[in-house]
ChimeraX commands (.cxc) that place a marker at each C-alpha (Angstrom):
marker #1 position 144.18,88.60,173.47 radius 0.5
marker #1 position 141.65,91.13,172.28 radius 0.5
marker #1 position 139.38,91.47,169.26 radius 0.5
marker #1 position 141.76,94.23,168.10 radius 0.5
marker #1 position 144.66,91.73,168.28 radius 0.5
marker #1 position 142.68,89.26,166.17 radius 0.5
marker #1 position 141.92,91.98,163.61 radius 0.5
marker #1 position 145.62,92.91,163.40 radius 0.5
marker #1 position 146.55,89.23,163.04 radius 0.5
marker #1 position 144.04,88.85,160.21 radius 0.5
marker #1 position 145.65,91.80,158.38 radius 0.5
marker #1 position 149.17,90.54,159.11 radius 0.5
marker #1 position 148.45,87.02,157.87 radius 0.5
marker #1 position 145.95,87.86,155.13 radius 0.5
marker #1 position 143.60,85.28,156.63 radius 0.5
marker #1 position 141.97,84.52,159.97 radius 0.5
marker #1 position 144.42,83.28,162.57 radius 0.5
marker #1 position 143.94,79.61,163.43 radius 0.5
marker #1 position 144.39,77.99,166.80 radius 0.5
marker #1 position 145.80,81.08,168.49 radius 0.5
marker #1 position 146.20,80.64,172.23 radius 0.5
marker #1 position 147.63,84.08,172.89 radius 0.5
marker #1 position 150.15,86.72,171.94 radius 0.5
marker #1 position 153.66,85.52,172.80 radius 0.5
marker #1 position 155.52,88.70,171.78 radius 0.5
marker #1 position 154.46,92.19,170.80 radius 0.5
marker #1 position 155.84,95.06,168.78 radius 0.5
marker #1 position 156.93,98.08,170.81 radius 0.5
marker #1 position 153.64,99.69,169.68 radius 0.5
marker #1 position 151.68,96.80,171.20 radius 0.5
marker #1 position 150.68,94.88,168.07 radius 0.5
marker #1 position 151.20,91.11,167.87 radius 0.5
marker #1 position 154.59,89.96,166.60 radius 0.5
marker #1 position 154.47,86.29,167.65 radius 0.5
marker #1 position 151.47,84.15,168.53 radius 0.5
marker #1 position 151.35,80.96,170.53 radius 0.5
marker #1 position 149.42,78.39,168.52 radius 0.5
marker #1 position 147.65,75.27,169.73 radius 0.5
marker #1 position 149.53,72.05,169.02 radius 0.5
marker #1 position 146.41,70.77,167.28 radius 0.5
marker #1 position 144.45,73.19,165.10 radius 0.5
marker #1 position 140.65,73.36,165.38 radius 0.5
marker #1 position 140.29,71.14,162.28 radius 0.5
marker #1 position 142.40,68.44,163.99 radius 0.5
marker #1 position 145.63,69.08,162.10 radius 0.5
marker #1 position 148.78,68.64,164.23 radius 0.5
marker #1 position 150.70,71.93,164.33 radius 0.5
marker #1 position 154.26,71.77,165.70 radius 0.5
marker #1 position 154.96,75.49,165.30 radius 0.5
marker #1 position 153.91,76.68,168.75 radius 0.5
marker #1 position 155.55,80.11,168.32 radius 0.5
marker #1 position 154.48,81.62,165.01 radius 0.5
marker #1 position 155.98,84.85,163.64 radius 0.5
marker #1 position 153.20,87.11,162.34 radius 0.5
marker #1 position 154.73,90.59,162.04 radius 0.5
marker #1 position 155.12,91.33,158.30 radius 0.5
marker #1 position 158.38,93.28,158.66 radius 0.5
marker #1 position 159.88,90.58,160.86 radius 0.5
marker #1 position 158.82,87.79,158.50 radius 0.5
marker #1 position 160.23,89.74,155.53 radius 0.5
marker #1 position 163.52,90.18,157.38 radius 0.5
marker #1 position 163.77,86.46,158.11 radius 0.5
marker #1 position 162.91,85.65,154.49 radius 0.5
marker #1 position 165.70,87.99,153.34 radius 0.5
marker #1 position 168.18,86.24,155.62 radius 0.5
marker #1 position 167.08,82.84,154.32 radius 0.5
marker #1 position 167.42,84.06,150.72 radius 0.5
marker #1 position 170.89,85.33,151.64 radius 0.5
marker #1 position 171.91,81.82,152.74 radius 0.5
marker #1 position 172.37,82.72,156.40 radius 0.5
marker #1 position 171.01,79.36,157.57 radius 0.5
marker #1 position 174.11,77.37,156.51 radius 0.5
marker #1 position 176.31,80.01,158.17 radius 0.5
marker #1 position 174.40,79.76,161.43 radius 0.5
marker #1 position 174.50,75.97,161.29 radius 0.5
marker #1 position 178.27,76.00,160.73 radius 0.5
marker #1 position 178.73,78.38,163.67 radius 0.5
marker #1 position 176.63,76.11,165.86 radius 0.5
marker #1 position 178.38,72.92,164.79 radius 0.5
marker #1 position 181.76,74.48,165.61 radius 0.5
marker #1 position 180.77,75.36,169.17 radius 0.5
marker #1 position 179.82,72.60,171.66 radius 0.5
marker #1 position 178.29,75.16,174.04 radius 0.5
marker #1 position 176.09,76.50,171.26 radius 0.5
marker #1 position 175.02,72.94,170.39 radius 0.5
marker #1 position 174.01,72.41,174.04 radius 0.5
marker #1 position 172.16,75.72,174.22 radius 0.5
marker #1 position 170.26,74.92,171.02 radius 0.5
marker #1 position 169.25,71.52,172.44 radius 0.5
marker #1 position 168.01,73.27,175.61 radius 0.5
marker #1 position 166.02,75.69,173.44 radius 0.5
marker #1 position 164.42,72.70,171.69 radius 0.5
marker #1 position 163.53,71.12,175.03 radius 0.5
marker #1 position 162.04,74.36,176.33 radius 0.5
marker #1 position 160.01,74.75,173.16 radius 0.5
marker #1 position 158.58,71.27,173.60 radius 0.5
marker #1 position 157.80,71.93,177.27 radius 0.5
marker #1 position 156.07,75.22,176.43 radius 0.5
marker #1 position 153.89,73.54,173.82 radius 0.5
marker #1 position 153.14,70.51,176.01 radius 0.5
marker #1 position 151.31,72.74,178.48 radius 0.5
marker #1 position 148.55,72.95,175.86 radius 0.5
marker #1 position 148.29,69.26,175.06 radius 0.5
marker #1 position 150.26,66.34,173.76 radius 0.5
marker #1 position 149.90,65.46,170.09 radius 0.5
marker #1 position 151.45,62.07,169.30 radius 0.5
marker #1 position 152.01,62.92,165.63 radius 0.5
marker #1 position 154.44,65.72,166.55 radius 0.5
marker #1 position 156.00,64.25,169.70 radius 0.5
marker #1 position 159.63,65.35,169.95 radius 0.5
marker #1 position 159.31,67.75,167.01 radius 0.5
marker #1 position 159.77,71.42,167.80 radius 0.5
marker #1 position 160.37,73.92,165.00 radius 0.5
marker #1 position 163.00,75.52,162.84 radius 0.5
marker #1 position 165.13,72.39,162.61 radius 0.5
marker #1 position 165.86,72.21,166.33 radius 0.5
marker #1 position 167.77,70.55,167.88 radius 0.5
marker #1 position 170.29,69.65,165.15 radius 0.5
marker #1 position 169.53,71.73,162.05 radius 0.5
marker #1 position 168.78,75.32,161.11 radius 0.5
marker #1 position 165.75,74.98,158.87 radius 0.5
marker #1 position 163.41,77.98,159.38 radius 0.5
marker #1 position 164.60,81.32,160.69 radius 0.5
marker #1 position 160.98,82.49,161.03 radius 0.5
marker #1 position 160.28,79.82,163.65 radius 0.5
marker #1 position 163.61,80.31,165.43 radius 0.5
marker #1 position 163.18,84.08,165.59 radius 0.5
marker #1 position 159.62,83.65,166.84 radius 0.5
marker #1 position 160.88,81.43,169.66 radius 0.5
marker #1 position 163.66,83.88,170.50 radius 0.5
marker #1 position 161.20,86.80,170.63 radius 0.5
marker #1 position 158.69,84.88,172.74 radius 0.5
marker #1 position 161.21,83.35,175.15 radius 0.5
marker #1 position 163.50,86.37,175.41 radius 0.5
marker #1 position 167.21,86.80,174.74 radius 0.5
marker #1 position 169.54,83.98,175.67 radius 0.5
marker #1 position 167.08,81.10,175.26 radius 0.5
marker #1 position 167.38,80.28,171.55 radius 0.5
marker #1 position 170.90,81.16,170.40 radius 0.5
marker #1 position 170.22,80.62,166.70 radius 0.5
marker #1 position 167.03,82.68,166.85 radius 0.5
marker #1 position 168.96,85.40,168.69 radius 0.5
marker #1 position 171.67,85.31,166.02 radius 0.5
marker #1 position 169.10,85.59,163.23 radius 0.5
marker #1 position 167.46,88.56,164.94 radius 0.5
marker #1 position 170.82,90.27,165.40 radius 0.5
marker #1 position 171.52,89.95,161.65 radius 0.5
marker #1 position 168.06,91.05,160.54 radius 0.5
marker #1 position 167.19,94.34,158.91 radius 0.5
marker #1 position 164.30,94.54,161.40 radius 0.5
marker #1 position 164.42,95.27,165.09 radius 0.5
marker #1 position 161.96,94.44,167.82 radius 0.5
marker #1 position 162.96,97.79,169.32 radius 0.5
marker #1 position 161.50,99.88,166.46 radius 0.5
marker #1 position 157.89,99.81,165.30 radius 0.5
marker #1 position 157.56,98.90,161.61 radius 0.5
marker #1 position 153.78,98.42,161.66 radius 0.5
marker #1 position 151.63,100.06,159.00 radius 0.5
marker #1 position 150.48,103.53,160.19 radius 0.5
marker #1 position 146.88,102.36,160.65 radius 0.5
marker #1 position 148.07,99.69,163.10 radius 0.5
marker #1 position 150.84,101.43,165.05 radius 0.5
marker #1 position 149.89,102.91,168.34 radius 0.5
marker link #1:1,2 radius 0.2
marker link #1:2,3 radius 0.2
marker link #1:3,4 radius 0.2
marker link #1:4,5 radius 0.2
marker link #1:5,6 radius 0.2
marker link #1:6,7 radius 0.2
marker link #1:7,8 radius 0.2
marker link #1:8,9 radius 0.2
marker link #1:9,10 radius 0.2
marker link #1:10,11 radius 0.2
marker link #1:11,12 radius 0.2
marker link #1:12,13 radius 0.2
marker link #1:13,14 radius 0.2
marker link #1:14,15 radius 0.2
marker link #1:15,16 radius 0.2
marker link #1:16,17 radius 0.2
marker link #1:17,18 radius 0.2
marker link #1:18,19 radius 0.2
marker link #1:19,20 radius 0.2
marker link #1:20,21 radius 0.2
marker link #1:21,22 radius 0.2
marker link #1:22,23 radius 0.2
marker link #1:23,24 radius 0.2
marker link #1:24,25 radius 0.2
marker link #1:25,26 radius 0.2
marker link #1:26,27 radius 0.2
marker link #1:27,28 radius 0.2
marker link #1:28,29 radius 0.2
marker link #1:29,30 radius 0.2
marker link #1:30,31 radius 0.2
marker link #1:31,32 radius 0.2
marker link #1:32,33 radius 0.2
marker link #1:33,34 radius 0.2
marker link #1:34,35 radius 0.2
marker link #1:35,36 radius 0.2
marker link #1:36,37 radius 0.2
marker link #1:37,38 radius 0.2
marker link #1:38,39 radius 0.2
marker link #1:39,40 radius 0.2
marker link #1:40,41 radius 0.2
marker link #1:41,42 radius 0.2
marker link #1:42,43 radius 0.2
marker link #1:43,44 radius 0.2
marker link #1:44,45 radius 0.2
marker link #1:45,46 radius 0.2
marker link #1:46,47 radius 0.2
marker link #1:47,48 radius 0.2
marker link #1:48,49 radius 0.2
marker link #1:49,50 radius 0.2
marker link #1:50,51 radius 0.2
marker link #1:51,52 radius 0.2
marker link #1:52,53 radius 0.2
marker link #1:53,54 radius 0.2
marker link #1:54,55 radius 0.2
marker link #1:55,56 radius 0.2
marker link #1:56,57 radius 0.2
marker link #1:57,58 radius 0.2
marker link #1:58,59 radius 0.2
marker link #1:59,60 radius 0.2
marker link #1:60,61 radius 0.2
marker link #1:61,62 radius 0.2
marker link #1:62,63 radius 0.2
marker link #1:63,64 radius 0.2
marker link #1:64,65 radius 0.2
marker link #1:65,66 radius 0.2
marker link #1:66,67 radius 0.2
marker link #1:67,68 radius 0.2
marker link #1:68,69 radius 0.2
marker link #1:69,70 radius 0.2
marker link #1:70,71 radius 0.2
marker link #1:71,72 radius 0.2
marker link #1:72,73 radius 0.2
marker link #1:73,74 radius 0.2
marker link #1:74,75 radius 0.2
marker link #1:75,76 radius 0.2
marker link #1:76,77 radius 0.2
marker link #1:77,78 radius 0.2
marker link #1:78,79 radius 0.2
marker link #1:79,80 radius 0.2
marker link #1:80,81 radius 0.2
marker link #1:81,82 radius 0.2
marker link #1:82,83 radius 0.2
marker link #1:83,84 radius 0.2
marker link #1:84,85 radius 0.2
marker link #1:85,86 radius 0.2
marker link #1:86,87 radius 0.2
marker link #1:87,88 radius 0.2
marker link #1:88,89 radius 0.2
marker link #1:89,90 radius 0.2
marker link #1:90,91 radius 0.2
marker link #1:91,92 radius 0.2
marker link #1:92,93 radius 0.2
marker link #1:93,94 radius 0.2
marker link #1:94,95 radius 0.2
marker link #1:95,96 radius 0.2
marker link #1:96,97 radius 0.2
marker link #1:97,98 radius 0.2
marker link #1:98,99 radius 0.2
marker link #1:99,100 radius 0.2
marker link #1:100,101 radius 0.2
marker link #1:101,102 radius 0.2
marker link #1:102,103 radius 0.2
marker link #1:103,104 radius 0.2
marker link #1:104,105 radius 0.2
marker link #1:105,106 radius 0.2
marker link #1:106,107 radius 0.2
marker link #1:107,108 radius 0.2
marker link #1:108,109 radius 0.2
marker link #1:109,110 radius 0.2
marker link #1:110,111 radius 0.2
marker link #1:111,112 radius 0.2
marker link #1:112,113 radius 0.2
marker link #1:113,114 radius 0.2
marker link #1:114,115 radius 0.2
marker link #1:115,116 radius 0.2
marker link #1:116,117 radius 0.2
marker link #1:117,118 radius 0.2
marker link #1:118,119 radius 0.2
marker link #1:119,120 radius 0.2
marker link #1:120,121 radius 0.2
marker link #1:121,122 radius 0.2
marker link #1:122,123 radius 0.2
marker link #1:123,124 radius 0.2
marker link #1:124,125 radius 0.2
marker link #1:125,126 radius 0.2
marker link #1:126,127 radius 0.2
marker link #1:127,128 radius 0.2
marker link #1:128,129 radius 0.2
marker link #1:129,130 radius 0.2
marker link #1:130,131 radius 0.2
marker link #1:131,132 radius 0.2
marker link #1:132,133 radius 0.2
marker link #1:133,134 radius 0.2
marker link #1:134,135 radius 0.2
marker link #1:135,136 radius 0.2
marker link #1:136,137 radius 0.2
marker link #1:137,138 radius 0.2
marker link #1:138,139 radius 0.2
marker link #1:139,140 radius 0.2
marker link #1:140,141 radius 0.2
marker link #1:141,142 radius 0.2
marker link #1:142,143 radius 0.2
marker link #1:143,144 radius 0.2
marker link #1:144,145 radius 0.2
marker link #1:145,146 radius 0.2
marker link #1:146,147 radius 0.2
marker link #1:147,148 radius 0.2
marker link #1:148,149 radius 0.2
marker link #1:149,150 radius 0.2
marker link #1:150,151 radius 0.2
marker link #1:151,152 radius 0.2
marker link #1:152,153 radius 0.2
marker link #1:153,154 radius 0.2
marker link #1:154,155 radius 0.2
marker link #1:155,156 radius 0.2
marker link #1:156,157 radius 0.2
marker link #1:157,158 radius 0.2
marker link #1:158,159 radius 0.2
marker link #1:159,160 radius 0.2
marker link #1:160,161 radius 0.2
marker link #1:161,162 radius 0.2
marker link #1:162,163 radius 0.2
view
């Protein structure tokens, strides 16, 4: 992670990034899209969201899906498919294992993000995991990304940031 990455993150978030361990996924232009965040922030706060979506166009797309009530649809699809339920549980377990490499935090033990492993609560977190882990790891995150009006294949960064 470079100083340029940190500057882009500051512009994306509108504040300094906290507890960033590295860039977990990038835009096709090279800018950060997802950061990996420490399980305990520098001020001591437990932070379960290891994969954090930072790209403004991606976050807007997930917000639009949430406003369009896609979460209950994705939950219903998952609940109707035992294989999807199993895959979502595996995604949860992988998420926990990824975060555990950077320390155990008792206050968030067993808690991943986005409602995993039984609910669909935050498409931002699920999409961030899907982008960081790659296709096929988080089926609900993959489904959200496939429905989004944003694509990881096309740069939607502001002109001053796109490379």
